[in-house]
C-alpha positions as CSV (number, residue, x, y, z in Angstrom):
1,M,0.2,-6.3,19.8
2,K,-3.4,-7.5,19.6
3,F,-5.5,-6.5,16.5
4,K,-9.1,-5.4,16.8
5,E,-11.6,-8.1,16.0
6,H,-14.8,-7.2,14.2
7,S,-17.9,-9.3,15.1
8,N,-19.8,-8.4,11.9
9,L,-18.8,-7.6,8.4
10,N,-19.8,-4.0,7.9
11,L,-16.9,-3.0,5.6
12,P,-17.7,0.7,5.3
13,E,-17.7,1.0,9.1
14,I,-14.5,-1.1,9.4
15,N,-12.9,1.1,6.8
16,K,-13.9,4.3,8.6
17,S,-12.5,2.8,11.9
18,V,-9.2,1.8,10.3
19,L,-8.7,5.2,8.6
20,E,-9.4,7.0,12.0
21,D,-6.7,4.8,13.6
22,W,-4.3,5.7,10.8
23,D,-5.1,9.4,11.1
24,R,-4.7,9.3,14.9
25,A,-1.3,7.6,14.6
26,D,-0.3,9.9,11.6
27,L,0.9,6.8,9.7
28,F,1.0,8.4,6.3
29,H,3.6,10.9,7.4
30,K,5.5,8.3,9.4
31,S,5.7,6.1,6.3
32,M,7.3,9.0,4.4
33,T,9.8,10.1,7.1
34,E,10.9,6.6,8.1
35,R,12.3,5.8,4.7
36,E,13.8,9.3,4.1
37,G,17.2,8.9,2.4
38,C,16.7,5.2,1.6
39,P,16.6,3.8,-2.0
40,S,13.2,3.9,-3.7
41,Y,11.0,0.9,-3.4
42,V,9.0,0.4,-6.6
43,F,6.0,-1.8,-7.3
44,F,5.4,-2.7,-11.0
45,E,1.7,-3.5,-11.0
46,G,-0.7,-4.6,-13.7
47,P,-2.0,-7.5,-15.7
48,P,0.4,-9.5,-17.9
49,S,-1.6,-8.4,-21.0
50,A,-3.9,-5.6,-21.9
51,N,-7.0,-7.7,-21.6
52,G,-5.9,-10.3,-19.0
53,H,-6.7,-10.5,-15.3
54,P,-3.7,-10.9,-12.9
55,G,-3.6,-14.2,-11.0
56,I,-2.2,-14.9,-7.6
57,H,0.9,-16.4,-9.3
58,H,1.7,-12.9,-10.6
59,V,2.2,-11.6,-7.1
60,T,5.8,-11.5,-6.1
61,R,7.5,-10.5,-2.9
């Protein structure tokens, strides 16, 4: 599968294009039905303290 390359960095236009592709492929509903009956997958997100900024080392897989 080849991904679309963008020749300039017009983020609002790229975002619009990506959302149109997602709508056309109905990806939101597919993401819900493909995992139906599977265990929940939960992300715990947030900074390590109330006033700290998360760093790349806080990202886990």
